[in-house]
C-alpha positions as CSV (number, residue, x, y, z in Angstrom):
1,M,-1.6,-57.8,15.8
2,R,0.3,-60.1,13.5
3,R,-1.3,-63.1,15.3
4,S,-4.8,-61.7,14.8
5,L,-4.2,-61.0,11.1
6,A,-2.8,-64.5,10.6
7,L,-5.9,-65.9,12.4
8,L,-8.2,-63.7,10.1
9,T,-6.4,-65.1,7.0
10,A,-6.7,-68.6,8.3
11,V,-10.4,-68.2,8.9
12,L,-10.8,-66.8,5.3
13,L,-8.9,-69.7,3.9
14,T,-10.8,-72.3,5.9
15,A,-14.2,-70.7,5.1
16,S,-13.6,-71.6,1.4
17,A,-12.0,-75.0,1.4
18,S,-10.5,-74.5,-2.0
19,A,-9.0,-71.0,-1.4
20,D,-5.3,-70.8,-1.9
21,Q,-2.7,-68.5,-0.4
22,L,-0.8,-66.6,-3.1
23,P,2.6,-64.9,-3.0
24,L,2.6,-61.3,-1.7
25,D,4.1,-60.1,-5.0
26,H,1.1,-61.4,-7.0
27,P,0.1,-59.0,-9.8
28,C,-3.1,-58.1,-7.9
29,A,-1.0,-56.9,-4.9
30,Q,0.9,-54.6,-7.2
31,M,-2.4,-53.3,-8.6
32,V,-3.6,-52.6,-5.1
33,K,-0.6,-50.4,-4.5
34,K,-1.1,-48.6,-7.8
35,Y,-4.9,-48.1,-7.2
36,L,-4.5,-46.8,-3.6
37,T,-1.7,-44.5,-4.6
38,A,-3.9,-43.1,-7.5
39,V,-6.8,-42.6,-5.0
40,V,-4.6,-40.7,-2.5
41,E,-3.1,-38.6,-5.4
42,Q,-6.7,-38.1,-6.7
43,D,-5.6,-39.5,-10.1
44,W,-9.2,-40.6,-10.9
45,K,-8.5,-41.5,-14.5
46,T,-5.9,-44.2,-13.4
47,A,-8.2,-45.5,-10.7
48,A,-11.2,-45.6,-13.1
49,D,-9.3,-47.8,-15.6
50,M,-8.6,-50.3,-12.8
51,L,-12.3,-50.8,-11.8
52,V,-14.9,-53.2,-13.2
53,A,-17.0,-51.2,-15.8
54,D,-20.3,-52.7,-14.5
55,S,-19.6,-51.2,-11.1
56,L,-18.9,-47.7,-12.6
57,E,-22.1,-48.0,-14.8
58,R,-24.2,-48.8,-11.7
59,R,-22.7,-45.9,-9.8
60,Q,-23.5,-43.6,-12.7
61,R,-27.1,-44.8,-13.1
62,E,-27.8,-44.5,-9.3
63,T,-26.3,-41.0,-9.1
64,V,-28.2,-39.8,-12.2
65,S,-31.4,-41.4,-10.8
66,I,-31.0,-39.5,-7.5
67,I,-30.4,-36.2,-9.3
68,K,-33.4,-36.8,-11.6
69,S,-35.7,-37.3,-8.6
70,A,-34.7,-34.0,-7.0
71,P,-37.9,-32.3,-5.8
72,T,-37.1,-28.9,-7.3
73,M,-34.8,-27.4,-9.9
74,S,-32.9,-25.7,-7.1
75,D,-32.2,-29.1,-5.4
76,E,-31.1,-30.5,-8.8
77,A,-28.8,-27.5,-9.3
78,M,-27.3,-28.0,-5.8
79,M,-26.7,-31.7,-6.5
80,L,-25.0,-30.9,-9.8
81,Q,-22.5,-28.4,-8.1
82,G,-19.0,-29.4,-8.8
83,Y,-19.8,-31.6,-11.8
84,N,-19.4,-28.7,-14.3
85,V,-22.5,-29.7,-16.3
86,K,-25.8,-28.0,-17.1
87,D,-28.1,-30.9,-16.3
88,Y,-28.1,-34.6,-15.5
89,K,-28.4,-35.4,-19.3
90,E,-24.7,-34.5,-19.7
91,L,-23.9,-37.0,-16.9
92,E,-25.9,-39.7,-18.7
93,K,-23.9,-39.1,-22.0
94,M,-20.5,-39.7,-20.3
95,S,-18.8,-43.0,-20.4
96,P,-18.8,-44.7,-17.0
97,Q,-15.1,-43.9,-16.6
98,E,-15.6,-40.3,-17.5
99,F,-18.4,-40.1,-15.0
100,Y,-16.3,-41.6,-12.2
101,V,-13.6,-39.0,-12.8
102,V,-16.1,-36.1,-12.7
103,D,-17.9,-37.6,-9.7
104,R,-14.8,-38.2,-7.6
105,T,-13.5,-34.7,-8.5
106,A,-16.8,-33.1,-7.4
107,W,-16.8,-35.1,-4.2
108,H,-13.3,-34.1,-3.2
109,Q,-14.0,-30.4,-4.1
110,K,-16.9,-30.5,-1.6
111,L,-14.6,-31.8,1.1
112,K,-12.5,-28.6,0.8
113,I,-9.4,-30.3,2.2
114,A,-6.4,-27.9,2.4
115,P,-3.8,-28.6,-0.3
116,E,-1.1,-29.0,2.3
117,A,-3.1,-31.7,4.0
118,T,-3.5,-33.5,0.7
119,Q,0.2,-33.2,0.0
120,R,1.0,-34.6,3.5
121,K,-1.2,-37.6,2.8
122,K,0.6,-38.3,-0.4
123,E,4.1,-37.9,1.2
124,T,3.2,-40.2,4.2
125,L,1.2,-43.0,2.4
126,K,2.3,-46.5,3.4
127,I,0.7,-49.6,1.8
128,N,1.3,-52.9,3.5
129,I,0.0,-56.0,1.7
130,L,-1.0,-58.5,4.4
131,S,-2.3,-61.4,2.4
132,V,-3.3,-62.5,-1.1
133,C,-5.6,-65.5,-1.6
134,N,-7.8,-66.7,-4.5
135,E,-11.0,-68.6,-5.0
136,P,-10.1,-70.9,-7.9
137,E,-13.7,-72.0,-8.6
138,K,-14.7,-68.3,-9.1
139,N,-11.4,-67.1,-10.4
140,Y,-11.4,-64.3,-7.8
141,V,-8.4,-62.9,-6.0
142,H,-8.7,-61.1,-2.7
143,V,-6.0,-58.9,-1.2
144,T,-5.9,-57.7,2.4
145,V,-4.0,-54.5,2.9
146,R,-3.3,-52.0,5.6
147,T,-2.7,-48.4,4.8
148,S,-1.3,-45.6,6.9
149,Q,-1.1,-41.9,6.1
150,E,-1.0,-38.6,7.9
151,T,-2.9,-35.4,7.7
152,L,-1.7,-32.2,9.3
153,T,-3.3,-33.3,12.6
154,D,-3.8,-37.1,12.6
155,K,-2.4,-40.4,11.5
156,I,-5.0,-42.5,9.7
157,E,-4.8,-46.3,9.4
158,E,-7.2,-48.4,7.5
159,L,-7.7,-52.1,6.7
160,F,-9.1,-53.0,3.3
161,L,-10.2,-56.2,1.5
162,I,-9.9,-55.5,-2.2
163,S,-11.3,-58.1,-4.6
164,F,-10.3,-58.8,-8.2
165,V,-12.0,-60.5,-11.2
166,P,-10.4,-61.4,-14.5
167,N,-10.4,-58.6,-17.1
168,P,-12.6,-59.9,-19.9
169,K,-10.8,-57.7,-22.4
170,Q,-7.3,-58.6,-21.6
171,S,-5.9,-62.1,-20.9
172,K,-4.0,-62.6,-17.6
173,S,-5.0,-59.2,-16.2
174,W,-7.4,-58.2,-13.5
175,L,-9.9,-55.5,-12.5
176,I,-11.0,-54.4,-9.1
177,A,-14.6,-55.3,-8.1
178,P,-15.3,-52.7,-5.5
179,E,-18.8,-53.8,-4.7
180,M,-17.9,-57.5,-4.0
181,K,-17.6,-56.8,-0.2
182,D,-20.5,-54.3,-0.1
183,R,-23.2,-56.0,-2.2
184,P,-24.3,-59.6,-2.4
185,V,-23.5,-61.4,-5.6
186,I,-26.9,-62.6,-6.9
187,T,-27.1,-65.3,-9.6
188,P,-30.5,-66.7,-10.6
189,L,-30.9,-70.4,-10.1
190,S,-32.0,-72.5,-13.1
191,G,-35.7,-73.3,-12.9
192,G,-36.4,-70.5,-10.5
193,D,-38.5,-67.5,-11.1
194,G,-35.4,-65.2,-11.4
195,A,-34.0,-67.3,-14.3
196,K,-37.2,-67.0,-16.3
197,K,-37.1,-63.1,-16.4
């Protein structure tokens, strides 16, 4: 397994000729541990403060848009269950961070996980940082991490790639860009139709 992970890291580094391996105690590695611990403990406020605001705003807009397009009032009311709001307008008024907290809380309430299972996950969480590399030309940092935790019936292991961008509001600090691996990064080319809009 170590050999295959080393190979994966080598491939990632060769794919971008200027990517550099960083030490495993890089500040972004510490942030990964803090973030994943917050997620398992359902500390959504801490997690929200570590995420890129644009990503949270997009999630808020998309969710509100889906609720607005509900075919009936009953459907809208069903979608709003767990949010503790009267209508979607209250969600629109929230800051992106507030919305994230409410959204994650509502989602986990719907899952109806037994408190003892949640407690077991917290007690058994293990976070293993496998590699940290950067893309100097973009000023991105990418952390590969394996987590392990147990429920009352299963052991769950997951492999994550978590990407970071510089925090524009605070020098020498970082924010997690959760969509970097899920959505393409699109930049209009100069002279193209996209740049004129």
